[in-house]
C-alpha positions as CSV (number, residue, x, y, z in Angstrom):
1,M,-37.0,182.3,114.0
2,F,-37.0,184.8,116.3
3,P,-34.3,185.6,118.9
4,T,-34.8,184.1,122.1
5,P,-35.6,186.5,125.0
6,I,-32.5,186.7,127.7
7,E,-34.3,185.9,130.0
8,K,-35.3,182.4,128.9
9,T,-31.7,181.4,127.9
10,S,-29.1,179.4,130.0
11,R,-27.5,181.6,133.2
12,T,-23.8,181.1,131.6
13,W,-25.3,183.1,128.0
14,Q,-27.3,185.9,130.7
15,L,-23.8,186.3,132.9
16,T,-21.7,186.8,129.1
17,Y,-24.4,189.5,128.4
18,Q,-24.5,191.5,131.3
19,G,-20.6,191.8,131.0
20,L,-20.2,192.1,127.3
21,L,-22.9,194.8,127.7
22,P,-21.0,197.1,129.4
23,L,-18.4,197.3,127.0
24,A,-19.7,197.5,123.8
25,L,-21.4,200.5,125.2
26,I,-17.8,201.7,126.7
27,M,-17.0,201.8,122.8
28,W,-19.7,202.8,121.8
29,L,-18.7,206.2,123.3
30,L,-15.4,206.2,123.4
31,P,-15.4,208.4,120.4
32,L,-17.1,211.3,122.2
33,I,-15.8,210.3,125.7
34,A,-12.9,211.7,124.1
35,V,-13.4,214.6,122.5
36,A,-15.5,215.2,126.1
37,L,-12.2,214.9,127.9
38,F,-10.0,216.9,125.1
39,S,-12.3,219.7,125.3
40,I,-10.8,220.5,129.0
41,K,-7.4,219.7,128.8
42,P,-4.6,222.6,127.6
43,G,-2.9,222.8,124.6
44,A,0.5,222.4,126.2
45,D,-1.0,218.2,127.1
46,F,-1.2,217.9,122.7
47,T,2.4,219.9,121.9
48,T,3.7,217.4,124.7
49,G,1.8,214.1,123.2
50,N,-0.4,213.8,126.2
51,Y,-3.2,212.6,124.4
52,W,-4.9,209.8,126.4
53,G,-3.8,209.9,129.2
54,L,-5.2,212.4,132.1
55,P,-5.3,216.2,131.6
56,S,-1.7,217.8,133.3
57,A,-4.5,220.8,134.4
58,F,-7.8,221.7,133.8
59,A,-8.6,223.8,131.1
60,G,-12.6,223.7,130.8
61,F,-13.4,227.0,131.4
62,E,-10.7,228.7,129.7
63,N,-11.4,226.3,126.3
64,Y,-15.1,226.9,125.9
65,G,-14.6,230.7,127.2
66,R,-12.2,230.9,124.4
67,V,-14.7,229.3,121.7
68,F,-17.0,231.6,122.9
69,L,-15.6,235.1,123.2
70,D,-12.5,234.7,121.3
71,S,-13.8,232.9,118.0
72,D,-16.7,233.1,115.4
73,M,-18.5,230.3,116.7
74,P,-21.6,232.4,118.5
75,R,-22.6,233.4,114.7
76,Y,-21.8,230.2,113.2
77,L,-24.1,228.5,115.7
78,L,-26.5,231.3,114.8
79,N,-26.2,230.7,111.4
80,S,-26.8,226.8,111.7
81,V,-30.2,228.2,113.2
82,F,-31.1,230.0,110.8
83,I,-30.4,227.8,108.2
84,T,-31.9,224.4,110.5
85,V,-35.3,226.1,111.5
86,P,-36.5,227.8,108.4
87,T,-35.3,224.0,106.5
88,V,-37.3,221.9,108.8
89,I,-40.3,223.8,108.6
90,G,-39.8,224.6,104.7
91,A,-40.1,220.5,104.1
92,V,-42.5,219.6,107.1
93,A,-44.8,221.7,105.4
94,L,-44.3,221.0,101.6
95,S,-43.7,216.8,103.0
96,A,-47.5,217.3,104.5
97,M,-49.1,218.3,101.6
98,T,-47.7,216.8,99.4
99,G,-48.0,213.4,101.7
100,F,-51.8,214.7,101.6
101,A,-52.4,214.7,98.1
102,L,-50.6,211.5,97.5
103,G,-52.2,210.0,100.1
104,I,-55.9,211.0,99.5
105,Y,-56.5,211.3,95.6
106,R,-56.3,208.5,93.3
107,F,-55.7,209.7,90.2
108,K,-54.1,208.4,87.5
109,G,-49.4,208.9,87.9
110,N,-50.0,208.8,91.9
111,L,-47.3,206.2,92.5
112,L,-45.3,207.0,89.6
113,I,-45.1,211.0,91.2
114,F,-44.1,209.1,94.4
115,F,-41.4,207.1,93.0
116,M,-39.9,209.9,91.6
117,F,-39.8,211.5,95.3
118,I,-38.8,208.3,96.7
119,A,-35.9,208.0,94.1
120,G,-33.8,210.9,95.1
121,N,-33.3,209.0,98.3
122,F,-31.2,206.8,96.2
123,V,-29.4,209.0,94.6
124,P,-25.5,209.4,96.2
125,F,-25.7,213.0,97.5
126,Q,-21.7,213.3,96.4
127,I,-22.3,212.8,92.5
128,L,-24.5,216.1,92.6
129,M,-21.9,218.5,94.1
130,V,-20.8,219.8,90.9
131,P,-23.9,220.5,89.6
132,V,-25.6,222.2,93.0
133,R,-22.4,223.7,93.3
134,D,-22.6,225.2,89.8
135,L,-25.9,225.8,90.3
136,T,-25.9,227.8,93.1
137,L,-22.8,229.8,91.5
138,N,-25.9,230.1,88.2
139,M,-28.6,231.9,91.0
140,G,-26.0,233.7,92.9
141,L,-26.7,232.0,95.6
142,Y,-23.6,230.3,96.7
143,D,-22.2,231.2,100.5
144,T,-25.3,232.5,101.3
145,K,-27.2,231.2,103.7
146,L,-30.8,231.5,101.3
147,G,-28.9,228.8,99.0
148,L,-28.1,226.1,102.2
149,V,-32.1,226.3,103.1
150,L,-32.9,225.8,99.8
151,F,-30.8,222.8,99.2
152,H,-31.4,221.3,102.1
153,I,-35.7,221.8,101.6
154,A,-35.1,220.0,98.5
155,F,-33.4,217.3,99.1
156,Q,-35.3,216.4,102.5
157,T,-38.3,216.8,100.9
158,G,-38.6,213.6,99.0
159,F,-37.8,211.5,102.3
160,C,-40.7,213.7,104.3
161,T,-43.1,212.8,101.2
162,L,-42.5,209.2,101.6
163,F,-42.6,209.6,105.7
164,M,-46.0,211.9,105.7
165,R,-47.8,209.7,102.6
166,N,-47.2,206.3,104.1
167,F,-48.4,208.5,108.0
168,I,-51.7,209.8,106.1
169,R,-52.5,206.5,103.9
170,A,-53.2,205.3,107.7
171,L,-56.0,207.2,109.0
172,P,-58.9,206.6,108.6
173,Y,-60.3,207.0,105.4
174,E,-64.3,207.2,106.8
175,L,-63.0,210.6,108.3
176,I,-62.4,212.8,104.9
177,E,-65.2,210.9,103.0
178,A,-67.6,212.2,106.5
179,A,-65.9,215.7,106.0
180,R,-66.6,215.6,102.0
181,V,-70.4,214.4,102.5
182,E,-70.4,217.6,104.9
183,G,-69.9,220.2,102.2
184,V,-66.5,221.0,103.5
185,A,-63.5,222.0,101.0
186,E,-60.5,220.5,100.6
187,W,-58.0,222.8,101.8
188,R,-60.4,222.8,105.5
189,I,-60.1,218.7,105.4
190,F,-56.5,218.9,105.1
191,W,-56.1,221.7,107.9
192,Y,-58.9,220.6,110.5
193,V,-59.1,216.8,110.1
194,V,-55.7,215.4,108.5
195,L,-53.3,218.2,110.3
196,P,-54.3,217.4,114.1
197,L,-53.9,213.7,113.2
198,M,-50.7,214.1,111.9
199,K,-49.0,215.8,115.3
200,P,-47.4,212.8,116.3
201,A,-45.8,212.0,112.7
202,I,-44.7,216.3,112.9
203,A,-42.9,216.0,116.0
204,A,-40.7,213.3,114.6
205,L,-40.3,213.6,111.4
206,A,-39.1,218.1,113.0
207,V,-36.8,216.3,114.9
208,L,-35.3,213.9,112.8
209,I,-34.6,216.4,110.0
210,F,-33.1,219.0,112.7
211,T,-30.5,215.9,113.3
212,F,-30.1,215.6,109.7
213,I,-29.7,219.8,109.1
214,W,-28.1,220.4,111.7
215,N,-25.3,217.9,111.2
216,D,-24.8,218.2,108.3
217,Y,-21.8,218.8,107.4
218,F,-20.9,218.1,103.1
219,W,-22.8,220.5,101.8
220,A,-21.6,222.9,104.3
221,I,-18.8,223.4,103.1
222,V,-19.3,222.8,99.1
223,L,-22.0,225.6,99.8
224,T,-20.9,228.1,102.0
225,Q,-17.5,229.7,103.0
226,G,-16.8,232.1,105.9
227,P,-18.5,233.0,109.2
228,D,-20.9,235.0,107.4
229,S,-22.7,231.5,105.8
230,Q,-21.2,228.5,107.2
231,P,-23.1,226.7,110.1
232,V,-21.3,225.4,113.0
233,T,-20.4,221.8,111.6
234,A,-18.0,223.6,109.0
235,G,-17.1,226.3,111.3
236,I,-15.5,224.4,113.6
237,T,-13.1,223.7,111.2
238,S,-11.5,227.5,111.9
239,F,-9.6,226.2,115.1
240,N,-6.7,225.2,112.5
241,A,-4.1,226.8,111.8
242,Q,-1.7,227.0,108.9
243,Y,1.1,225.1,110.9
244,R,-1.1,223.6,114.1
245,A,-4.6,222.1,115.1
246,A,-6.0,223.6,118.4
247,Y,-7.7,220.0,119.4
248,H,-8.5,221.6,122.6
249,L,-10.8,223.9,121.3
250,M,-12.1,222.1,118.3
251,S,-13.1,219.7,120.8
252,A,-14.9,222.0,122.9
253,G,-16.5,223.6,119.3
254,S,-18.0,220.2,118.6
255,I,-19.1,219.8,122.6
256,V,-20.9,223.1,122.2
257,A,-21.9,222.4,118.5
258,A,-24.1,218.7,119.5
259,L,-25.7,220.0,122.3
260,P,-28.6,221.4,120.1
261,P,-30.0,218.4,118.8
262,V,-29.5,216.5,122.1
263,L,-31.4,219.3,123.5
264,M,-34.1,218.7,120.7
265,F,-34.4,215.1,120.9
266,F,-34.9,215.3,125.1
267,L,-37.4,218.4,124.7
268,M,-39.4,216.6,121.5
269,Q,-38.7,212.6,123.5
270,R,-42.5,211.8,124.0
271,H,-44.1,213.5,120.7
272,F,-40.8,211.1,118.6
273,I,-41.4,208.1,120.2
274,A,-45.1,208.9,119.7
275,G,-44.8,209.4,116.0
276,L,-42.4,206.7,115.1
277,T,-45.1,203.7,117.1
278,L,-47.7,204.9,115.7
279,G,-49.5,202.1,114.1
280,A,-47.5,199.4,115.1
281,V,-50.0,198.1,117.2
282,K,-53.7,198.0,117.2
């Protein structure tokens, strides 16, 4: 029923596994390796067709310097920060409160409201492109960071509520009852009893939502345009000229754009893993 651990298989299969694993890892990392290699190549390598060979000269400092000094990349990065951080705070705060209400209180329509939160996650987001864009135009939020933040909060709250509600329902209900017997107000129960126990879940959810929003490209190009409000994922395309694409600068910009989520994960790794595995073993 369950796969046999590799240590208990035959020696032939162990050697095959040990030989295929590095190949699979290299194939999985190949796109990232290619982008990293492109980011240190001079622009002349692309005009001469040297796409996959070794760089004719090391141009890493020049490429990354042009990304930061000769383009709007710093502004795009700052836009991503102003979009991602409020979205993470808003989505996590709302989902913590809705998860508390749906996980603790027993009332008629509880499951119906919960299913409504979940249902939004099953809607293909591409079909929302036209109505969401028209809505932002009518509300005067098109091509603004605020419009993108509000949309992401609304769109991510469903998944976050599912995550938080299931986490809160796994907490000992006796703690809530004991606090109520002591006459503690409901908001104080949430703030002083439930919220401290939710720290691992909040950390795990914050890392996930930060990664989702920072790496978003679709809504960045649908709801924004130009360096005043576009995040870094959409800003990378500014290196494309009318007749020529600066692949070396796009690759350098992509590496720069990928660093904050990676850094965020490693900084929150301990809390992230604790939040995902909490409750796996009793």
